[in-house]
N, CA, C and O atoms as a GROMACS GRO file, in nm:
protein
  592
    1MET      N    1 -12.023   7.046 -18.405
    1MET     CA    2 -11.917   7.045 -18.306
    1MET      C    3 -11.793   7.115 -18.358
    1MET      O    4 -11.718   7.172 -18.278
    2SER      N    5 -11.768   7.113 -18.490
    2SER     CA    6 -11.648   7.177 -18.544
    2SER      C    7 -11.652   7.329 -18.525
    2SER      O    8 -11.548   7.391 -18.507
    3ASP      N    9 -11.773   7.390 -18.528
    3ASP     CA   10 -11.784   7.533 -18.503
    3ASP      C   11 -11.742   7.567 -18.360
    3ASP      O   12 -11.674   7.667 -18.337
    4LEU      N   13 -11.782   7.483 -18.264
    4LEU     CA   14 -11.744   7.503 -18.125
    4LEU      C   15 -11.594   7.486 -18.108
    4LEU      O   16 -11.530   7.564 -18.037
    5ARG      N   17 -11.538   7.385 -18.171
    5ARG     CA   18 -11.393   7.361 -18.164
    5ARG      C   19 -11.316   7.480 -18.223
    5ARG      O   20 -11.213   7.520 -18.169
    6GLU      N   21 -11.367   7.535 -18.331
    6GLU     CA   22 -11.303   7.651 -18.394
    6GLU      C   23 -11.311   7.773 -18.302
    6GLU      O   24 -11.215   7.849 -18.291
    7LEU      N   25 -11.426   7.792 -18.237
    7LEU     CA   26 -11.440   7.901 -18.141
    7LEU      C   27 -11.339   7.886 -18.027
    7LEU      O   28 -11.273   7.982 -17.989
    8TYR      N   29 -11.327   7.765 -17.974
    8TYR     CA   30 -11.232   7.739 -17.868
    8TYR      C   31 -11.090   7.771 -17.914
    8TYR      O   32 -11.013   7.832 -17.840
    9GLN      N   33 -11.055   7.730 -18.034
    9GLN     CA   34 -10.922   7.758 -18.086
    9GLN      C   35 -10.898   7.907 -18.099
    9GLN      O   36 -10.788   7.956 -18.073
   10ASP      N   37 -11.002   7.980 -18.141
   10ASP     CA   38 -10.991   8.126 -18.152
   10ASP      C   39 -10.966   8.190 -18.016
   10ASP      O   40 -10.885   8.282 -18.005
   11VAL      N   41 -11.035   8.143 -17.914
   11VAL     CA   42 -11.018   8.197 -17.778
   11VAL      C   43 -10.876   8.168 -17.727
   11VAL      O   44 -10.811   8.255 -17.670
   12ILE      N   45 -10.830   8.046 -17.749
   12ILE     CA   46 -10.694   8.009 -17.706
   12ILE      C   47 -10.592   8.097 -17.779
   12ILE      O   48 -10.499   8.149 -17.716
   13PHE      N   49 -10.607   8.113 -17.908
   13PHE     CA   50 -10.513   8.194 -17.985
   13PHE      C   51 -10.516   8.340 -17.938
   13PHE      O   52 -10.411   8.403 -17.929
   14ASP      N   53 -10.634   8.393 -17.909
   14ASP     CA   54 -10.647   8.530 -17.860
   14ASP      C   55 -10.573   8.547 -17.727
   14ASP      O   56 -10.501   8.645 -17.708
   15HIS      N   57 -10.589   8.452 -17.635
   15HIS     CA   58 -10.521   8.461 -17.505
   15HIS      C   59 -10.370   8.439 -17.518
   15HIS      O   60 -10.294   8.485 -17.434
   16TYR      N   61 -10.328   8.370 -17.623
   16TYR     CA   62 -10.185   8.353 -17.648
   16TYR      C   63 -10.126   8.483 -17.703
   16TYR      O   64 -10.022   8.529 -17.657
   17LYS      N   65 -10.193   8.542 -17.800
   17LYS     CA   66 -10.142   8.664 -17.864
   17LYS      C   67 -10.155   8.787 -17.774
   17LYS      O   68 -10.069   8.875 -17.776
   18LYS      N   69 -10.263   8.792 -17.695
   18LYS     CA   70 -10.288   8.906 -17.605
   18LYS      C   71 -10.320   8.854 -17.466
   18LYS      O   72 -10.434   8.865 -17.421
   19PRO      N   73 -10.220   8.798 -17.397
   19PRO     CA   74 -10.248   8.740 -17.265
   19PRO      C   75 -10.294   8.846 -17.165
   19PRO      O   76 -10.242   8.958 -17.160
   20ARG      N   77 -10.393   8.808 -17.086
   20ARG     CA   78 -10.445   8.897 -16.982
   20ARG      C   79 -10.361   8.879 -16.856
   20ARG      O   80 -10.312   8.769 -16.828
   21ASN      N   81 -10.345   8.987 -16.782
   21ASN     CA   82 -10.274   8.984 -16.653
   21ASN      C   83 -10.130   8.933 -16.667
   21ASN      O   84 -10.079   8.864 -16.579
   22CYS      N   85 -10.067   8.966 -16.777
   22CYS     CA   86  -9.929   8.923 -16.802
   22CYS      C   87  -9.833   9.037 -16.768
   22CYS      O   88  -9.793   9.115 -16.853
   23HIS      N   89  -9.799   9.043 -16.639
   23HIS     CA   90  -9.710   9.147 -16.588
   23HIS      C   91  -9.666   9.108 -16.448
   23HIS      O   92  -9.725   9.021 -16.385
   24VAL      N   93  -9.563   9.173 -16.400
   24VAL     CA   94  -9.519   9.153 -16.262
   24VAL      C   95  -9.618   9.228 -16.173
   24VAL      O   96  -9.651   9.344 -16.199
   25LEU      N   97  -9.665   9.161 -16.070
   25LEU     CA   98  -9.760   9.221 -15.976
   25LEU      C   99  -9.680   9.273 -15.856
   25LEU      O  100  -9.641   9.195 -15.769
   26ASP      N  101  -9.658   9.403 -15.853
   26ASP     CA  102  -9.573   9.463 -15.749
   26ASP      C  103  -9.625   9.442 -15.607
   26ASP      O  104  -9.547   9.436 -15.513
   27CYS      N  105  -9.756   9.432 -15.591
   27CYS     CA  106  -9.815   9.419 -15.457
   27CYS      C  107  -9.831   9.273 -15.414
   27CYS      O  108  -9.896   9.245 -15.314
   28ALA      N  109  -9.773   9.179 -15.489
   28ALA     CA  110  -9.789   9.036 -15.460
   28ALA      C  111  -9.731   9.002 -15.323
   28ALA      O  112  -9.625   9.052 -15.284
   29ASN      N  113  -9.803   8.915 -15.250
   29ASN     CA  114  -9.750   8.864 -15.124
   29ASN      C  115  -9.723   8.714 -15.132
   29ASN      O  116  -9.685   8.651 -15.033
   30HIS      N  117  -9.741   8.657 -15.250
   30HIS     CA  118  -9.705   8.518 -15.281
   30HIS      C  119  -9.656   8.514 -15.425
   30HIS      O  120  -9.710   8.584 -15.511
   31GLN      N  121  -9.556   8.433 -15.451
   31GLN     CA  122  -9.514   8.412 -15.589
   31GLN      C  123  -9.435   8.283 -15.598
   31GLN      O  124  -9.378   8.236 -15.500
   32ALA      N  125  -9.432   8.227 -15.718
   32ALA     CA  126  -9.355   8.106 -15.744
   32ALA      C  127  -9.320   8.100 -15.891
   32ALA      O  128  -9.389   8.157 -15.976
   33ASP      N  129  -9.211   8.030 -15.918
   33ASP     CA  130  -9.168   8.007 -16.055
   33ASP      C  131  -9.213   7.868 -16.097
   33ASP      O  132  -9.226   7.778 -16.014
   34GLY      N  133  -9.235   7.851 -16.226
   34GLY     CA  134  -9.271   7.721 -16.280
   34GLY      C  135  -9.196   7.693 -16.408
   34GLY      O  136  -9.161   7.784 -16.482
   35PHE      N  137  -9.171   7.565 -16.433
   35PHE     CA  138  -9.096   7.525 -16.551
   35PHE      C  139  -9.148   7.393 -16.604
   35PHE      O  140  -9.171   7.298 -16.528
   36ASN      N  141  -9.168   7.387 -16.734
   36ASN     CA  142  -9.209   7.265 -16.803
   36ASN      C  143  -9.092   7.222 -16.890
   36ASN      O  144  -9.076   7.274 -17.001
   37PRO      N  145  -9.012   7.127 -16.844
   37PRO     CA  146  -8.894   7.087 -16.922
   37PRO      C  147  -8.928   7.024 -17.057
   37PRO      O  148  -8.846   7.028 -17.148
   38LEU      N  149  -9.047   6.967 -17.071
   38LEU     CA  150  -9.085   6.903 -17.197
   38LEU      C  151  -9.096   7.004 -17.311
   38LEU      O  152  -9.054   6.978 -17.423
   39CYS      N  153  -9.153   7.121 -17.280
   39CYS     CA  154  -9.181   7.220 -17.383
   39CYS      C  155  -9.093   7.345 -17.369
   39CYS      O  156  -9.082   7.424 -17.462
   40GLY      N  157  -9.032   7.362 -17.253
   40GLY     CA  158  -8.950   7.481 -17.228
   40GLY      C  159  -9.028   7.599 -17.173
   40GLY      O  160  -8.973   7.708 -17.160
   41ASP      N  161  -9.155   7.579 -17.140
   41ASP     CA  162  -9.236   7.686 -17.083
   41ASP      C  163  -9.180   7.727 -16.947
   41ASP      O  164  -9.144   7.642 -16.866
   42GLN      N  165  -9.172   7.858 -16.923
   42GLN     CA  166  -9.128   7.912 -16.794
   42GLN      C  167  -9.219   8.026 -16.757
   42GLN      O  168  -9.254   8.109 -16.842
   43LEU      N  169  -9.259   8.031 -16.631
   43LEU     CA  170  -9.340   8.144 -16.587
   43LEU      C  171  -9.327   8.165 -16.438
   43LEU      O  172  -9.284   8.077 -16.363
   44THR      N  173  -9.366   8.283 -16.397
   44THR     CA  174  -9.378   8.317 -16.256
   44THR      C  175  -9.522   8.360 -16.233
   44THR      O  176  -9.576   8.440 -16.309
   45VAL      N  177  -9.583   8.308 -16.128
   45VAL     CA  178  -9.718   8.346 -16.090
   45VAL      C  179  -9.709   8.434 -15.967
   45VAL      O  180  -9.639   8.402 -15.871
   46TYR      N  181  -9.779   8.546 -15.971
   46TYR     CA  182  -9.782   8.644 -15.862
   46TYR      C  183  -9.923   8.650 -15.806
   46TYR      O  184 -10.020   8.658 -15.881
   47LEU      N  185  -9.935   8.647 -15.674
   47LEU     CA  186 -10.066   8.652 -15.608
   47LEU      C  187 -10.068   8.758 -15.499
   47LEU      O  188  -9.969   8.780 -15.429
   48LYS      N  189 -10.182   8.821 -15.486
   48LYS     CA  190 -10.209   8.902 -15.368
   48LYS      C  191 -10.327   8.835 -15.300
   48LYS      O  192 -10.438   8.832 -15.354
   49VAL      N  193 -10.301   8.780 -15.181
   49VAL     CA  194 -10.404   8.710 -15.105
   49VAL      C  195 -10.434   8.790 -14.979
   49VAL      O  196 -10.343   8.826 -14.904
   50GLU      N  197 -10.561   8.818 -14.958
   50GLU     CA  198 -10.605   8.890 -14.840
   50GLU      C  199 -10.724   8.817 -14.779
   50GLU      O  200 -10.825   8.794 -14.846
   51HIS      N  201 -10.711   8.781 -14.651
   51HIS     CA  202 -10.819   8.715 -14.577
   51HIS      C  203 -10.871   8.590 -14.650
   51HIS      O  204 -10.991   8.565 -14.655
   52GLY      N  205 -10.777   8.512 -14.706
   52GLY     CA  206 -10.813   8.387 -14.772
   52GLY      C  207 -10.874   8.401 -14.910
   52GLY      O  208 -10.931   8.305 -14.963
   53VAL      N  209 -10.862   8.521 -14.969
   53VAL     CA  210 -10.919   8.546 -15.101
   53VAL      C  211 -10.808   8.598 -15.193
   53VAL      O  212 -10.727   8.682 -15.152
   54ILE      N  213 -10.804   8.548 -15.316
   54ILE     CA  214 -10.710   8.601 -15.415
   54ILE      C  215 -10.769   8.730 -15.470
   54ILE      O  216 -10.863   8.728 -15.550
   55THR      N  217 -10.714   8.842 -15.425
   55THR     CA  218 -10.767   8.971 -15.468
   55THR      C  219 -10.705   9.017 -15.599
   55THR      O  220 -10.764   9.098 -15.671
   56ASP      N  221 -10.586   8.966 -15.630
   56ASP     CA  222 -10.524   8.999 -15.757
   56ASP      C  223 -10.422   8.891 -15.790
   56ASP      O  224 -10.366   8.829 -15.699
   57LEU      N  225 -10.397   8.869 -15.918
   57LEU     CA  226 -10.295   8.774 -15.960
   57LEU      C  227 -10.252   8.806 -16.102
   57LEU      O  228 -10.326   8.867 -16.180
   58SER      N  229 -10.132   8.764 -16.132
   58SER     CA  230 -10.078   8.784 -16.266
   58SER      C  231  -9.972   8.678 -16.291
   58SER      O  232  -9.939   8.598 -16.204
   59PHE      N  233  -9.918   8.679 -16.412
   59PHE     CA  234  -9.809   8.589 -16.445
   59PHE      C  235  -9.716   8.661 -16.542
   59PHE      O  236  -9.754   8.758 -16.607
   60LYS      N  237  -9.595   8.612 -16.549
   60LYS     CA  238  -9.497   8.665 -16.643
   60LYS      C  239  -9.410   8.548 -16.687
   60LYS      O  240  -9.370   8.466 -16.604
   61GLY      N  241  -9.381   8.541 -16.814
   61GLY     CA  242  -9.297   8.433 -16.861
   61GLY      C  243  -9.310   8.412 -17.010
   61GLY      O  244  -9.364   8.495 -17.082
   62SER      N  245  -9.259   8.299 -17.053
   62SER     CA  246  -9.266   8.266 -17.195
   62SER      C  247  -9.305   8.119 -17.208
   62SER      O  248  -9.267   8.035 -17.126
   63GLY      N  249  -9.381   8.091 -17.311
   63GLY     CA  250  -9.423   7.954 -17.330
   63GLY      C  251  -9.500   7.938 -17.459
   63GLY      O  252  -9.520   8.032 -17.535
   64CYS      N  253  -9.543   7.815 -17.482
   64CYS     CA  254  -9.620   7.783 -17.601
   64CYS      C  255  -9.761   7.842 -17.590
   64CYS      O  256  -9.798   7.899 -17.487
   65ALA      N  257  -9.837   7.829 -17.696
   65ALA     CA  258  -9.972   7.887 -17.699
   65ALA      C  259 -10.061   7.830 -17.589
   65ALA      O  260 -10.135   7.906 -17.525
   66ILE      N  261 -10.056   7.700 -17.565
   66ILE     CA  262 -10.141   7.638 -17.464
   66ILE      C  263 -10.103   7.686 -17.325
   66ILE      O  264 -10.190   7.721 -17.245
   67SER      N  265  -9.975   7.689 -17.295
   67SER     CA  266  -9.927   7.733 -17.164
   67SER      C  267  -9.965   7.878 -17.136
   67SER      O  268 -10.016   7.910 -17.029
   68THR      N  269  -9.942   7.965 -17.232
   68THR     CA  270  -9.971   8.107 -17.215
   68THR      C  271 -10.122   8.131 -17.204
   68THR      O  272 -10.167   8.206 -17.117
   69ALA      N  273 -10.199   8.067 -17.291
   69ALA     CA  274 -10.344   8.084 -17.286
   69ALA      C  275 -10.401   8.031 -17.154
   69ALA      O  276 -10.490   8.093 -17.096
   70SER      N  277 -10.349   7.919 -17.107
   70SER     CA  278 -10.397   7.862 -16.982
   70SER      C  279 -10.368   7.957 -16.866
   70SER      O  280 -10.453   7.978 -16.779
   71ALA      N  281 -10.248   8.014 -16.862
   71ALA     CA  282 -10.212   8.108 -16.755
   71ALA      C  283 -10.301   8.232 -16.761
   71ALA      O  284 -10.348   8.281 -16.658
   72SER      N  285 -10.324   8.283 -16.881
   72SER     CA  286 -10.408   8.401 -16.899
   72SER      C  287 -10.552   8.374 -16.853
   72SER      O  288 -10.610   8.452 -16.778
   73LEU      N  289 -10.608   8.263 -16.898
   73LEU     CA  290 -10.745   8.226 -16.859
   73LEU      C  291 -10.754   8.200 -16.708
   73LEU      O  292 -10.854   8.236 -16.645
   74MET      N  293 -10.651   8.137 -16.652
   74MET     CA  294 -10.650   8.109 -16.508
   74MET      C  295 -10.656   8.238 -16.428
   74MET      O  296 -10.731   8.248 -16.331
   75THR      N  297 -10.576   8.337 -16.468
   75THR     CA  298 -10.575   8.462 -16.391
   75THR      C  299 -10.711   8.531 -16.396
   75THR      O  300 -10.755   8.590 -16.297
   76GLU      N  301 -10.777   8.523 -16.509
   76GLU     CA  302 -10.912   8.583 -16.517
   76GLU      C  303 -11.011   8.508 -16.429
   76GLU      O  304 -11.097   8.569 -16.364
   77ALA      N  305 -11.000   8.376 -16.428
   77ALA     CA  306 -11.097   8.293 -16.356
   77ALA      C  307 -11.082   8.300 -16.204
   77ALA      O  308 -11.180   8.281 -16.132
   78LEU      N  309 -10.963   8.328 -16.155
   78LEU     CA  310 -10.938   8.315 -16.011
   78LEU      C  311 -10.945   8.444 -15.930
   78LEU      O  312 -10.947   8.439 -15.807
   79LYS      N  313 -10.949   8.558 -15.995
   79LYS     CA  314 -10.959   8.683 -15.920
   79LYS      C  315 -11.087   8.684 -15.838
   79LYS      O  316 -11.196   8.661 -15.890
   80GLY      N  317 -11.071   8.711 -15.709
   80GLY     CA  318 -11.186   8.718 -15.620
   80GLY      C  319 -11.228   8.584 -15.561
   80GLY      O  320 -11.324   8.579 -15.485
   81LYS      N  321 -11.158   8.477 -15.595
   81LYS     CA  322 -11.194   8.344 -15.544
   81LYS      C  323 -11.128   8.318 -15.409
   81LYS      O  324 -11.017   8.363 -15.382
   82LYS      N  325 -11.199   8.244 -15.326
   82LYS     CA  326 -11.143   8.196 -15.199
   82LYS      C  327 -11.045   8.083 -15.229
   82LYS      O  328 -11.059   8.013 -15.329
   83ILE      N  329 -10.947   8.067 -15.142
   83ILE     CA  330 -10.843   7.966 -15.162
   83ILE      C  331 -10.903   7.826 -15.176
   83ILE      O  332 -10.858   7.749 -15.260
   84ASP      N  333 -11.004   7.790 -15.096
   84ASP     CA  334 -11.063   7.656 -15.107
   84ASP      C  335 -11.137   7.639 -15.241
   84ASP      O  336 -11.142   7.528 -15.294
   85GLU      N  337 -11.193   7.746 -15.295
   85GLU     CA  338 -11.255   7.739 -15.428
   85GLU      C  339 -11.151   7.714 -15.536
   85GLU      O  340 -11.176   7.644 -15.633
   86VAL      N  341 -11.033   7.772 -15.518
   86VAL     CA  342 -10.924   7.757 -15.614
   86VAL      C  343 -10.882   7.611 -15.622
   86VAL      O  344 -10.858   7.558 -15.731
   87GLU      N  345 -10.872   7.546 -15.508
   87GLU     CA  346 -10.832   7.403 -15.507
   87GLU      C  347 -10.936   7.319 -15.581
   87GLU      O  348 -10.900   7.230 -15.658
   88ASP      N  349 -11.064   7.347 -15.558
   88ASP     CA  350 -11.169   7.274 -15.629
   88ASP      C  351 -11.163   7.298 -15.780
   88ASP      O  352 -11.179   7.206 -15.860
   89LEU      N  353 -11.138   7.424 -15.819
   89LEU     CA  354 -11.127   7.455 -15.962
   89LEU      C  355 -11.008   7.384 -16.025
   89LEU      O  356 -11.016   7.335 -16.138
   90PHE      N  357 -10.896   7.379 -15.952
   90PHE     CA  358 -10.779   7.308 -16.005
   90PHE      C  359 -10.813   7.161 -16.029
   90PHE      O  360 -10.780   7.106 -16.134
   91GLU      N  361 -10.879   7.098 -15.933
   91GLU     CA  362 -10.915   6.957 -15.949
   91GLU      C  363 -11.008   6.936 -16.069
   91GLU      O  364 -10.990   6.843 -16.147
   92ASP      N  365 -11.108   7.024 -16.084
   92ASP     CA  366 -11.200   7.015 -16.197
   92ASP      C  367 -11.126   7.037 -16.330
   92ASP      O  368 -11.148   6.966 -16.427
   93PHE      N  369 -11.038   7.138 -16.331
   93PHE     CA  370 -10.961   7.168 -16.451
   93PHE      C  371 -10.870   7.051 -16.488
   93PHE      O  372 -10.865   7.010 -16.604
   94HIS      N  373 -10.799   7.000 -16.391
   94HIS     CA  374 -10.707   6.888 -16.416
   94HIS      C  375 -10.782   6.766 -16.469
   94HIS      O  376 -10.735   6.699 -16.561
   95HIS      N  377 -10.897   6.737 -16.411
   95HIS     CA  378 -10.980   6.626 -16.459
   95HIS      C  379 -11.020   6.649 -16.605
   95HIS      O  380 -11.015   6.557 -16.687
   96MET      N  381 -11.060   6.772 -16.636
   96MET     CA  382 -11.105   6.803 -16.772
   96MET      C  383 -10.992   6.782 -16.874
   96MET      O  384 -11.016   6.725 -16.980
   97VAL      N  385 -10.871   6.827 -16.843
   97VAL     CA  386 -10.763   6.819 -16.942
   97VAL      C  387 -10.695   6.682 -16.946
   97VAL      O  388 -10.614   6.655 -17.036
   98THR      N  389 -10.727   6.595 -16.851
   98THR     CA  390 -10.666   6.462 -16.851
   98THR      C  391 -10.764   6.350 -16.885
   98THR      O  392 -10.722   6.235 -16.901
   99THR      N  393 -10.893   6.381 -16.897
   99THR     CA  394 -10.994   6.279 -16.921
   99THR      C  395 -11.072   6.312 -17.048
   99THR      O  396 -11.158   6.401 -17.047
  100PRO      N  397 -11.043   6.241 -17.156
  100PRO     CA  398 -11.119   6.266 -17.279
  100PRO      C  399 -11.266   6.229 -17.261
  100PRO      O  400 -11.300   6.115 -17.231
  101GLU      N  401 -11.350   6.326 -17.278
  101GLU     CA  402 -11.495   6.303 -17.270
  101GLU      C  403 -11.563   6.417 -17.342
  101GLU      O  404 -11.503   6.523 -17.364
  102ASP      N  405 -11.686   6.396 -17.379
  102ASP     CA  406 -11.760   6.500 -17.451
  102ASP      C  407 -11.851   6.581 -17.360
  102ASP      O  408 -11.924   6.668 -17.407
  103ALA      N  409 -11.848   6.553 -17.231
  103ALA     CA  410 -11.936   6.623 -17.138
  103ALA      C  411 -11.892   6.768 -17.122
  103ALA      O  412 -11.772   6.796 -17.112
  104PRO      N  413 -11.986   6.860 -17.119
  104PRO     CA  414 -11.951   7.001 -17.096
  104PRO      C  415 -11.905   7.024 -16.952
  104PRO      O  416 -11.935   6.944 -16.863
  105HIS      N  417 -11.833   7.131 -16.931
  105HIS     CA  418 -11.779   7.166 -16.800
  105HIS      C  419 -11.817   7.310 -16.765
  105HIS      O  420 -11.730   7.395 -16.753
  106PRO      N  421 -11.946   7.338 -16.750
  106PRO     CA  422 -11.989   7.476 -16.728
  106PRO      C  423 -11.933   7.537 -16.599
  106PRO      O  424 -11.922   7.659 -16.588
  107GLU      N  425 -11.899   7.453 -16.501
  107GLU     CA  426 -11.845   7.505 -16.375
  107GLU      C  427 -11.709   7.572 -16.394
  107GLU      O  428 -11.662   7.645 -16.307
  108LEU      N  429 -11.645   7.546 -16.508
  108LEU     CA  430 -11.513   7.602 -16.535
  108LEU      C  431 -11.518   7.731 -16.617
  108LEU      O  432 -11.415   7.795 -16.638
  109GLY      N  433 -11.636   7.769 -16.662
  109GLY     CA  434 -11.647   7.892 -16.738
  109GLY      C  435 -11.558   7.889 -16.862
  109GLY      O  436 -11.554   7.789 -16.934
  110LYS      N  437 -11.486   8.000 -16.886
  110LYS     CA  438 -11.401   8.011 -17.004
  110LYS      C  439 -11.289   7.908 -17.008
  110LYS      O  440 -11.235   7.878 -17.115
  111LEU      N  441 -11.252   7.854 -16.893
  111LEU     CA  442 -11.146   7.753 -16.889
  111LEU      C  443 -11.182   7.630 -16.973
  111LEU      O  444 -11.095   7.553 -17.012
  112GLU      N  445 -11.310   7.613 -17.000
  112GLU     CA  446 -11.357   7.498 -17.076
  112GLU      C  447 -11.298   7.495 -17.218
  112GLU      O  448 -11.298   7.390 -17.282
  113VAL      N  449 -11.250   7.609 -17.267
  113VAL     CA  450 -11.193   7.611 -17.402
  113VAL      C  451 -11.069   7.522 -17.412
  113VAL      O  452 -11.027   7.487 -17.522
  114LEU      N  453 -11.010   7.485 -17.298
  114LEU     CA  454 -10.892   7.399 -17.298
  114LEU      C  455 -10.926   7.250 -17.288
  114LEU      O  456 -10.836   7.168 -17.271
  115ALA      N  457 -11.053   7.215 -17.297
  115ALA     CA  458 -11.095   7.076 -17.286
  115ALA      C  459 -11.031   6.988 -17.393
  115ALA      O  460 -11.003   6.871 -17.368
  116GLY      N  461 -11.006   7.042 -17.511
  116GLY     CA  462 -10.948   6.964 -17.620
  116GLY      C  463 -10.805   6.917 -17.592
  116GLY      O  464 -10.755   6.830 -17.661
  117VAL      N  465 -10.741   6.975 -17.491
  117VAL     CA  466 -10.605   6.934 -17.455
  117VAL      C  467 -10.603   6.785 -17.418
  117VAL      O  468 -10.501   6.719 -17.435
  118SER      N  469 -10.714   6.734 -17.367
  118SER     CA  470 -10.718   6.593 -17.325
  118SER      C  471 -10.689   6.498 -17.441
  118SER      O  472 -10.650   6.383 -17.419
  119GLU      N  473 -10.707   6.544 -17.564
  119GLU     CA  474 -10.680   6.461 -17.681
  119GLU      C  475 -10.530   6.456 -17.714
  119GLU      O  476 -10.487   6.378 -17.799
  120PHE      N  477 -10.452   6.540 -17.647
  120PHE     CA  478 -10.308   6.550 -17.674
  120PHE      C  479 -10.232   6.542 -17.542
  120PHE      O  480 -10.196   6.645 -17.486
  121PRO      N  481 -10.208   6.421 -17.491
  121PRO     CA  482 -10.147   6.404 -17.358
  121PRO      C  483 -10.019   6.483 -17.335
  121PRO      O  484  -9.994   6.526 -17.223
  122ALA      N  485  -9.939   6.503 -17.438
  122ALA     CA  486  -9.815   6.579 -17.420
  122ALA      C  487  -9.843   6.726 -17.388
  122ALA      O  488  -9.757   6.794 -17.331
  123ARG      N  489  -9.960   6.775 -17.423
  123ARG     CA  490  -9.994   6.916 -17.400
  123ARG      C  491 -10.055   6.941 -17.262
  123ARG      O  492 -10.070   7.055 -17.220
  124VAL      N  493 -10.091   6.834 -17.192
  124VAL     CA  494 -10.149   6.848 -17.058
  124VAL      C  495 -10.053   6.924 -16.966
  124VAL      O  496 -10.096   7.008 -16.888
  125LYS      N  497  -9.924   6.895 -16.976
  125LYS     CA  498  -9.825   6.962 -16.893
  125LYS      C  499  -9.820   7.111 -16.924
  125LYS      O  500  -9.800   7.193 -16.834
  126CYS      N  501  -9.838   7.145 -17.050
  126CYS     CA  502  -9.842   7.286 -17.089
  126CYS      C  503  -9.963   7.356 -17.027
  126CYS      O  504  -9.953   7.468 -16.976
  127ALA      N  505 -10.077   7.290 -17.032
  127ALA     CA  506 -10.202   7.349 -16.982
  127ALA      C  507 -10.204   7.360 -16.829
  127ALA      O  508 -10.270   7.449 -16.775
  128THR      N  509 -10.133   7.271 -16.761
  128THR     CA  510 -10.141   7.271 -16.614
  128THR      C  511 -10.024   7.341 -16.545
  128THR      O  512 -10.025   7.355 -16.422
  129LEU      N  513  -9.924   7.385 -16.620
  129LEU     CA  514  -9.807   7.448 -16.557
  129LEU      C  515  -9.846   7.567 -16.470
  129LEU      O  516  -9.801   7.577 -16.356
  130ALA      N  517  -9.927   7.656 -16.521
  130ALA     CA  518  -9.966   7.774 -16.443
  130ALA      C  519 -10.038   7.734 -16.314
  130ALA      O  520 -10.020   7.797 -16.210
  131TRP      N  521 -10.119   7.629 -16.321
  131TRP     CA  522 -10.194   7.582 -16.205
  131TRP      C  523 -10.101   7.523 -16.099
  131TRP      O  524 -10.118   7.548 -15.980
  132HIS      N  525 -10.002   7.444 -16.143
  132HIS     CA  526  -9.905   7.388 -16.048
  132HIS      C  527  -9.822   7.500 -15.985
  132HIS      O  528  -9.788   7.495 -15.867
  133THR      N  529  -9.791   7.600 -16.064
  133THR     CA  530  -9.714   7.714 -16.014
  133THR      C  531  -9.798   7.795 -15.917
  133THR      O  532  -9.747   7.844 -15.816
  134LEU      N  533  -9.924   7.810 -15.945
  134LEU     CA  534 -10.016   7.878 -15.852
  134LEU      C  535 -10.018   7.807 -15.718
  134LEU      O  536 -10.011   7.871 -15.613
  135GLN      N  537 -10.027   7.674 -15.720
  135GLN     CA  538 -10.028   7.599 -15.594
  135GLN      C  539  -9.898   7.618 -15.518
  135GLN      O  540  -9.898   7.630 -15.396
  136ALA      N  541  -9.786   7.620 -15.589
  136ALA     CA  542  -9.657   7.644 -15.525
  136ALA      C  543  -9.653   7.782 -15.462
  136ALA      O  544  -9.599   7.799 -15.352
  137ALA      N  545  -9.709   7.881 -15.529
  137ALA     CA  546  -9.713   8.017 -15.474
  137ALA      C  547  -9.798   8.022 -15.347
  137ALA      O  548  -9.760   8.087 -15.250
  138LEU      N  549  -9.910   7.954 -15.349
  138LEU     CA  550  -9.997   7.954 -15.230
  138LEU      C  551  -9.928   7.887 -15.110
  138LEU      O  552  -9.955   7.922 -14.995
  139LYS      N  553  -9.839   7.791 -15.139
  139LYS     CA  554  -9.768   7.720 -15.032
  139LYS      C  555  -9.633   7.784 -15.001
  139LYS      O  556  -9.558   7.734 -14.917
  140ASN      N  557  -9.602   7.896 -15.068
  140ASN     CA  558  -9.474   7.965 -15.050
  140ASN      C  559  -9.355   7.873 -15.072
  140ASN      O  560  -9.256   7.880 -14.998
  141GLN      N  561  -9.363   7.788 -15.172
  141GLN     CA  562  -9.252   7.698 -15.204
  141GLN      C  563  -9.137   7.776 -15.264
  141GLN      O  564  -9.157   7.867 -15.345
  142ASN      N  565  -9.017   7.742 -15.224
  142ASN     CA  566  -8.899   7.810 -15.277
  142ASN      C  567  -8.849   7.746 -15.406
  142ASN      O  568  -8.787   7.814 -15.489
  143GLN      N  569  -8.874   7.618 -15.424
  143GLN     CA  570  -8.829   7.548 -15.544
  143GLN      C  571  -8.928   7.572 -15.657
  143GLN      O  572  -9.049   7.581 -15.634
  144PRO      N  573  -8.879   7.582 -15.780
  144PRO     CA  574  -8.971   7.600 -15.893
  144PRO      C  575  -9.068   7.483 -15.905
  144PRO      O  576  -9.031   7.367 -15.885
  145ALA      N  577  -9.191   7.515 -15.938
  145ALA     CA  578  -9.291   7.412 -15.966
  145ALA      C  579  -9.256   7.351 -16.101
  145ALA      O  580  -9.205   7.419 -16.190
  146THR      N  581  -9.284   7.224 -16.114
  146THR     CA  582  -9.256   7.155 -16.239
  146THR      C  583  -9.374   7.066 -16.275
  146THR      O  584  -9.456   7.032 -16.190
  147THR      N  585  -9.380   7.030 -16.401
  147THR     CA  586  -9.487   6.943 -16.447
  147THR      C  587  -9.445   6.798 -16.447
  147THR      O  588  -9.521   6.711 -16.490
  148GLU      N  589  -9.326   6.770 -16.400
  148GLU     CA  590  -9.275   6.631 -16.395
  148GLU      C  591  -9.315   6.563 -16.266
  148GLU      O  592  -9.281   6.447 -16.245
   0.00000   0.00000   0.00000
C-alpha cells in the first residue's frame, strides 16, 4: 500500500508544480471566485458550457499543494461532462475526501489520488474549494464561494 500512497503523492505534487488548465479562459460564459480562509487558498474557476456540457474549463489562483492539485485534476476530469454528471462526480468526490475508508473509487479516475485527504480533516476544505467554486460558477453566483 505504501507504493500506491507514494504514487498518489507524486501525482499530487506533479499537479501542484505543473497545474493543468491553469489560465484565464477568455471564452468562458460562467465564472466564480473561491476562497478558503483556513489556508488562504484563492482561485477563480472559468467554464464554457454549451448545451448542458462543459466544453472547456480552467482555473487561476494561488493555493496550497492540495488545493492546486485538486483544481488541476478537476479541470481534466470534467471537460466534456454533462452538468448532471458533474453534480454526481462532486458528490462522489466529496464522499471520498470526507469518509476514511480503504475502498477504491474507480468511478473518480485520477481524482482518486486525493483519497488520502480524508485522513486530514483540515485539508478537506483545500481539496474541495475548486469544486465549491465550480458549483458557484454553474449557478452564476456573484458572491465568492467559500469552504466555510
